NUZA-10180 format. One record per atom (N, C-alpha, C, O): residue in three letters; y, x negated, z negated. Coordinates in steps of 0.001 Angstrom, whole numbers, plus 500000, padded with zeros to 6 digits. Layout:
N
ALAYXZ/...
This chain:
179
MET729588331646445790/MET730261329976445234/MET731279330256446505/MET730930330905447491/SER732647329643446331/SER733641329821447282/SER733329328010447804/SER733226326899447285/ARG733273328722449278/ARG732614327227450607/ARG734341326371450272/ARG734595325233449878/ILE735120327371450593/ILE736692326419450670/ILE736981325668449061/ILE737378324542448762/GLY736590326831448241/GLY737183326351447243/GLY736187324896446702/GLY736801324060446039/GLN735337324746446868/GLN734305323644446455/GLN735213322125447040/GLN735242321097446362/LYS736012322282448615/LYS736246321140449090/LYS737371320515448355/LYS738258321262447942/PRO737448319278448144/PRO738870318664447683/PRO739797318711448529/PRO739751319250449634/VAL740824318056447966/VAL742430318399448675/VAL742366317228448885/VAL741938316556447946/ILE742728316539450093/ILE743078315134449952/ILE744549315044449954/ILE745250315559450825/ILE745158314119448567/ILE746448313365448801/ILE747043312363449977/ILE746700311196449784/PRO747987312594451335/PRO748191311613451304/PRO749254310758450784/PRO749757311040449697/LYS749599309866451367/LYS750300308331451060/LYS751880309094451169/LYS752339309654452165/GLY752415308957450075/GLY753486309600449930/GLY754135311152449620/GLY755131311708450084/VAL753182311565448690/VAL753261312847448239/VAL752997312454446351/VAL752217311720445744/LYS754025313316445974/LYS753602313263444871/LYS752991314484443832/LYS753729315470443813/ILE752235314552443293/ILE751594315854442489/ILE751477315788440929/ILE750701315198440177/ALA752816316833440680/ALA752594317207438818/ALA752012318497438908/ALA752438319293439746/ILE750653318932437780/ILE750390320274437457/ILE750157319958436222/ILE749408319081435792/SER751178321095435353/SER751039321047434060/SER751665322823433446/SER752714323449433593/ASP750410323072432772/ASP750922324941432705/ASP750077325473433652/ASP749897326502433000/LYS749608325598434337/LYS749367326300435727/LYS750290325786436630/LYS749741325848437731/VAL751276325366436733/VAL752491325009437466/VAL752305323664438394/VAL752244322555437863/ALA752226323823439672/ALA751902322813440607/ALA753424322253441423/ALA754074322938442212/ASN753710321027441043/ASN755336320446441474/ASN754391319197442572/ASN753574318286442439/ILE755065319818443527/ILE754453318628445132/ILE755342318451445802/ILE755889319294446514/GLU755687317077445652/GLU756955316625446770/GLU756471315548447239/GLU755693314768446691/GLY757152315479448749/GLY757033314703449635/GLY758080314142451096/GLY759302314074450967/PRO757720313954451786/PRO758794313268452638/PRO759767314624453111/PRO760996314569453086/LYS759074315725453502/LYS760191316756453795/LYS760913317887452829/LYS761779318642453270/GLY760536317908451704/GLY760668318265450339/GLY760034318499449266/GLY759053317869448870/LYS760663319608448624/LYS759366319807447269/LYS759598321495447063/LYS760592322215447150/LEU757970321778446701/LEU757425323049446968/LEU757327322821445207/LEU757487321775444577/ILE756912324611444544/ILE756667324953443059/ILE755791325955443369/ILE756056326813444211/GLN754735325910442734/GLN753885327426443305/GLN753267327452441269/GLN753045326428440623/THR753147328782440768/THR752723328791439746/THR750760329337440349/THR750516329932441398/PHE749942328988439538/PHE748478329591439590/PHE748231330586438176/PHE748804330628437087/SER747137331317438745/SER746396331767437879/SER745755331042436340/SER745442329855436423/PRO745601331608435228/PRO744795330851434586/PRO743425330682434596/PRO742796329630434484/LEU743088331614434715/LEU741244331460435593/LEU741024330263436283/LEU739872329830436308/ILE741994329599436895/ILE741553328616437807/ILE742121327080436535/ILE743007327143435683/ASP741323326008436834/ASP741479324706436471/ASP742062324169438019/ASP741699324624439103/ILE742900323254437829/ILE743020322435438892/ILE743493321137438290/ILE744338321022437402/GLN742623319876439087/GLN742681318717438110/GLN743049317471439500/GLN742464317207440550/VAL744042317054438977/VAL743830315797440391/VAL743181314369439955/VAL743477313734438943/GLU742358314057440812/GLU741159313086440588/GLU741692311817441515/GLU741518311933442728/GLY742220310822441105/GLY743132309836442267/GLY743375310383443441/GLY744121311361443381/SER742974310065444560/SER743445310774445973/SER743024312222445936/SER743510312846446879/HIS742382312838445253/HIS741786314082445479/HIS742772315255444473/HIS743388314866443481/ILE742779316461444857/ILE742524317313443916/ILE741554318251443804/ILE741288318999444745/LYS741051318294442866/LYS739500319450442842/LYS740304320591442048/LYS741307320639441337/VAL739068321738442681/VAL739904323086442077/VAL738410323760441311/VAL737271323519441712/THR738685324453440387/THR737307325068439651/THR737690326651438915/THR738775327213438769/ARG736928326876438710/ARG737090328094437977/ARG736117328191436532/ARG735149327592436063/LYS737069329400436127/LYS736276328699434357/LYS735374330143434287/LYS734697330498433322/SER735483330606435092/SER734690332055434652/SER734207332670436330/SER735009332578437260/ASP732924333233436507/ASP732223333750437804/ASP732321335250437597/ASP731368336025437674/THR733634335586437314/THR734022337179437317/THR734498337388438955/THR734528336367439642/LYS734867338691439585/LYS735109338536440986/LYS736353338212441125/LYS736802337614442103/ILE737060338626440056/ILE738860337996440517/ILE739000336567440314/ILE739947336121440961/ALA738284335571439532/ALA737788334122439328/ALA737562333703440925/ALA738197332899441608/LYS736506334481441244/LYS736290333865442484/LYS736772334113443784/LYS736547333478444815/SER737485335144443602/SER738441335183444986/SER739944334737444667/SER740691334728445646/LEU740382334440443684/LEU740963333245443240/LEU741169331860443860/LEU742187331384444362/HIS739362331074443624/HIS739047330110444045/HIS739405329584445222/HIS740084328558445203/GLY738982330243446620/GLY739244329745447541/GLY740464329635447576/GLY740888328521447881/LEU741541330812447259/LEU742868331158447800/LEU743908329544446698/LEU744828329069447363/THR743791329143445823/THR744841328407445033/THR744281327466445347/THR744767326522444724/ARG742654326811446670/ARG742661325870447524/ARG743450325602448482/ARG743823324512448914/ALA743755326914448881/ALA743916326916450273/ALA745721326845450186/ALA746238325975450887/LEU746755327836449254/LEU747691327321448505/LEU748097325987448842/LEU748925325662449692/ILE747073324865447688/ILE747649323441447645/ILE747681322723448474/ILE748300321659448448/ALA746942323195449504/ALA746112322375450406/ALA747899322607452023/ALA748386321719452721/ASN748206323854451973/ASN748953324558452742/ASN750097323848451886/ASN750737323189452705/MET750553323707450844/MET751718323383450067/MET751987321605450311/MET753112321106450291/ILE750727320832450533/ILE750824319216451045/ILE750801319685452520/ILE751824319083452845/CYS750479320195453462/CYS750809320018454624/CYS751995320376454856/CYS752358320173456015/GLY753024321016453907/GLY754518321413454339/GLY754637320564454044/GLY754563319645454860/VAL754921320284452573/VAL755949318511452629/VAL755371317308453362/VAL755856316178453425/THR754358317716453848/THR754138316214455073/THR754479316225456297/THR754991315261456866/GLU754135317724457016/GLU754727317889457986/GLU755202318882458283/GLU755640318709459420/GLY755455320108457887/GLY755897320997457772/GLY755340322379459054/GLY754463322256459909/TYR756191323587458776/TYR755508324734459764/TYR756539324954460741/TYR757742324701460679/SER755875325452461620/SER756879326258462335/SER756037327380463550/SER754995327316464203/LYS757069328299463406/LYS756482329812464280/LYS757228330095465549/LYS758428330249465321/GLU756945330199466658/GLU757650330307467843/GLU757710332044468188/GLU756840332897468008/LEU759049332164468730/LEU758963333825469007/LEU760141333754470047/LEU761242333205469995/GLU759471334558471077/GLU760140334926472349/GLU760362336235472892/GLU759545337152472967/VAL761427336219473221/VAL762866337372473116/VAL762315337766474872/VAL762260336889475735/VAL762078338716475040/VAL761351339332476428/VAL762019340805476439/VAL762016341776475683/GLY762704340406477923/GLY763909341888478322/GLY764523341354478779/GLY764629340152478534/ILE765482342176479975/ILE766193341805480613/ILE767629341852479813/ILE767865342739478993/GLY768402340989480078/GLY769428340619479183/GLY769255340861478092/GLY769953341612477410/PHE768124340157477686/PHE768099340022475938/PHE768057338548475565/PHE767551337743476346/ARG768511338208474530/ARG769047336726474234/ARG768835336398472915/ARG768435337309472190/ALA769002335357472456/ALA769046335122471097/ALA769902333195471257/ALA769685332379472152/GLU770745333056470154/GLU772249332227469487/GLU772030331984468221/GLU771554332747467380/ILE772475330636468075/ILE772891330646466555/ILE774396330389466579/ILE774842329424467200/LYS775192331242465909/LYS776776331314465685/LYS776949330945464126/LYS777195331763463240/GLY776783329635463970/GLY777178329354462415/GLY776200329306461268/GLY775538328268461263/LYS775995329963460514/LYS774962330233459661/LYS773770331442459559/LYS773038331669458595/LYS773825332340461233/LYS773485333370462052/LYS772740333277462933/LYS773054332441463781/LEU771732333884463106/LEU771252333770464189/LEU772194335460465069/LEU772325336642464752/THR772435334963465729/THR772801336535466873/THR771869336845468246/THR771820336265469330/MET771127338061467696/MET770610338304469225/MET770819339773469478/MET770989340707468694/TYR770750339710470976/TYR771468340622471814/TYR769877341448472304/TYR769143340931473146/LEU769668342274471877/LEU768604343047472722/LEU768756344689472929/LEU768334345603472221/GLY769470344716474087/GLY769666345914474344/GLY770290346793473657/GLY770466347825474305/PHE770705346818472601/PHE771884347661471702/PHE772991348319472220/PHE773054348412473445/SER773928348822471501/SER774962348715471944/SER776008347507471011/SER777218347308471109/HIS775112346932470230/HIS775843346066469489/HIS775147344835469170/HIS773954345136469192/SER775249343772468924/SER774457342704468555/SER774080342169467019/SER774814341624466195/VAL773243342378466971/VAL772033342178465890/VAL772200340614464947/VAL771838339556465463/GLU772753340660463616/GLU772854339080463510/GLU771858338748461814/GLU772019339223460690/TYR771239338122462151/TYR770186337690461219/TYR770807336520460185/TYR770824335403460701/PRO771437336606458499/PRO771530335296458431/PRO770430334590457734/PRO769610335028456927/ILE770662332885458434/ILE769851332567458534/ILE769709331700456645/ILE770817331269456326/PRO768874331502455794/PRO768094331477454687/PRO768505329719454522/PRO768141328975455432/ASN769156329223453503/ASN768891328009452894/ASN767941326726453432/ASN768320325681453961/ASP766570327172453112/ASP765134326651453086/ASP764702326846454694/ASP764043325902455129/ILE764904327647455393/ILE764528327882456510/ILE765788327034457917/ILE767011327165457954/ASN764976326293458805/ASN765650326423460140/ASN765107326908460993/ASN763887326911461157/ILE766406327690462087/ILE766534328251463621/ILE766895327208463889/ILE767456326258463342/THR766357327582465188/THR766808326926466542/THR766423327574467925/THR765413328201468245/THR767346327289468517/THR766954328549469996/THR767295327074471080/THR768368326500471268/PRO766024326803471610/PRO766571326088472447/PRO766734326572473966/PRO767312325962474866/LYS766210327580474024/LYS766392328528475222/LYS767436329803474533/LYS767896329961473403/PRO767503330300475339/PRO768070332020475093/PRO766971332794474315/PRO767045333343473215/GLN765637332662475425/GLN764848333677475383/GLN763456333100474322/GLN762365333666474246/THR763777332118473740/THR763288331536472244/THR763981331148471330/THR765124330699471414/ILE763225331321470228/ILE763474331021468617/ILE762352330363468014/ILE761198330790468038/ILE762859328988467310/ILE761657328996466862/ILE762522328588465429/ILE763638328080465319/ILE761359329104464190/ILE761527328953462738/ILE760910327676462120/ILE759703327521462306/SER761527326817461466/SER760527326333460802/SER761050325731459387/SER762254325536459222/GLY760046325427458315/GLY760448325060457168/GLY758996324339456652/GLY758116323880457380/ILE759017324377455423/ILE757914323521454516/ILE757221324366453655/ILE756348323920452911/ASP757553325647453686/ASP756611326848452683/ASP755736327963454198/ASP756221328684455069/LYS754558327640453905/LYS753986328408455549/LYS754827329996454973/LYS755757330556455554/GLN754244330378453861/GLN754671331711453935/GLN755718332594454134/GLN755776333718454634/ARG756791331615453480/ARG758048331960454139/ARG758485331770455321/ARG759259332654455687/VAL758261330840456166/VAL758127330801457531/VAL757300331789458502/VAL757606331927459686/GLY756076332556457808/GLY756003334005458037/GLY756699334918457702/GLY756677335960458358/GLU757386334801456755/GLU757475336051456714/GLU758919336388457548/GLU759155337499458022/ILE759997335032457658/ILE761055335069458099/ILE760892335604459524/ILE761604336439460083/ALA759630334852460089/ALA759209335733461739/ALA759275336848461926/ALA759952337469462746/ALA758164337383460736/ALA757935338762460588/ALA758982339923460785/ALA759044341001461377/GLN759902339007459843/GLN761498340210459696/GLN761880340025461115/GLN762021341071461748/ILE762074338933461734/ILE763176338928463108/ILE762406339581464162/ILE762985340095465119/ARG760939339594464027/ARG759780339895464956/ARG760460341699465100/ARG761010342217466071/ALA760081342422463455/ALA760519343140463381/ALA761482344507463742/ALA761304345724463693/ILE762802343443464202/ILE763799343914464552/ILE763914344947465689/ILE764336346102465734/PHE763145343729466986/PHE762735345111468004/PHE761279344285468449/PHE760983343320469154/PRO760518345361467521/PRO758797344949468231/PRO758629345428469423/PRO759209346336470018/PRO757282344324469891/PRO757499344824471523/PRO756804346332471614/PRO756080346925470814/GLU757250346653472734/GLU757050347885473064/GLU755882347750474158/GLU755790346709474808/PRO755240348519474297/PRO754017348737475255/PRO754160349307476771/PRO753409348977477688/TYR755037350042476863/TYR755173350116478391/TYR755600349363479353/TYR755151349233480492/LYS756998348590478556/LYS757834347464479585/LYS757652346224479019/LYS757969345133479493/GLY757214346425478157/GLY757177345153477319/GLY758100344342476451/GLY757765343424475702/LYS759473344877476687/LYS760546344141476157/LYS760168344578474542/LYS759514345473474007/GLY761210343062473963/GLY761132343327472860/GLY760918341927472179/GLY761143340984472937/ILE760355341451470328/ILE760464340285470298/ILE759355339820470020/ILE758912340629469204/ARG758288338703470226/ARG757006338725470276/ARG756695337178469732/ARG757372336150469762/TYR755543337441469291/TYR755180335908468694/TYR754709334775470266/TYR754584335296471375/LYS754549333537470088/LYS754530332847471283/LYS752762332984471287/LYS751831332810470502/GLY753030333497472998/GLY751177333700473724/GLY751054335166472849/GLY749917335511473170/GLU751406335894472218/GLU751296336974471735/GLU750972338157472774/GLU751986338641473277/TYR749579338792473250/TYR749228339347474446/TYR749956341200473906/TYR749746341484472726/VAL750584342085474609/VAL750899342866474526/VAL750265343746475374/VAL750868343922476433/LYS748982344504475202/LYS749067345653476215/LYS749209346304476749/LYS748991347318476088/LYS749519346598477829/LYS750875347886478540/LYS749834348639478597/LYS748663348341478836/LYS750718350454478174/LYS749972351497478926/LYS750417351917479754/LYS751541351544480089/ILE749779352820480409/ILE750701353189481653/ILE751800354692481211/ILE751695355451480247/GLY752564354693482070/GLY753612355646481950/GLY753366357356482030/GLY752189357634482259/LYS754157358381481901/LYS753846359187481636/LYS753395359807484003/LYS752651360686484437/ALA754337358751484789/ALA754170359418485881/ALA753119358934486115/ALA752730359559487102/ALA752380358217485859/ALA750982357948486863/ALA750138358326485834/ALA749642357355485262/THR749750359586485333/THR748728360023484619/THR748489361174485691/THR747434361795485561/LYS749475361599486910/LYS749591363118487825/LYS748880362230489096/LYS748653362772490177/
């Protein structure tokens, strides 16, 4: 039995939920999210709670039980509070800035790297070495953060690159130190 799937999801005030044909529409103060779920899972709104149950005890239904509950909880949290990820740009002369609808990064290449900002995501650079990505969809915020990090992932010799805030990069000793 899924321990996460058994817990009911509490609906905070100001959040409207409509579930029909395995499609959940959740609307809150920050925006609206729509998600389609598997027909193996039943979702019922009971007063101020959402209860997620599965129709059978197959392996797939068991794995989708906790996942569905977690996705609904993430959607509710997103439309009320929102999500954000913070990236650090580490390196001498490395910096990032917003120019119009593009994130422009100077990462030691012979050219600047431009990343177009999607409409559903907010990207800010309070400092030249800090990038903050925020939005209401947890999956989308994580995906955009991973795409920006993949432009120049942190390298293990000098530690230069784009990393998540608080990420530890284990440094390797260089070729000269082995002699």
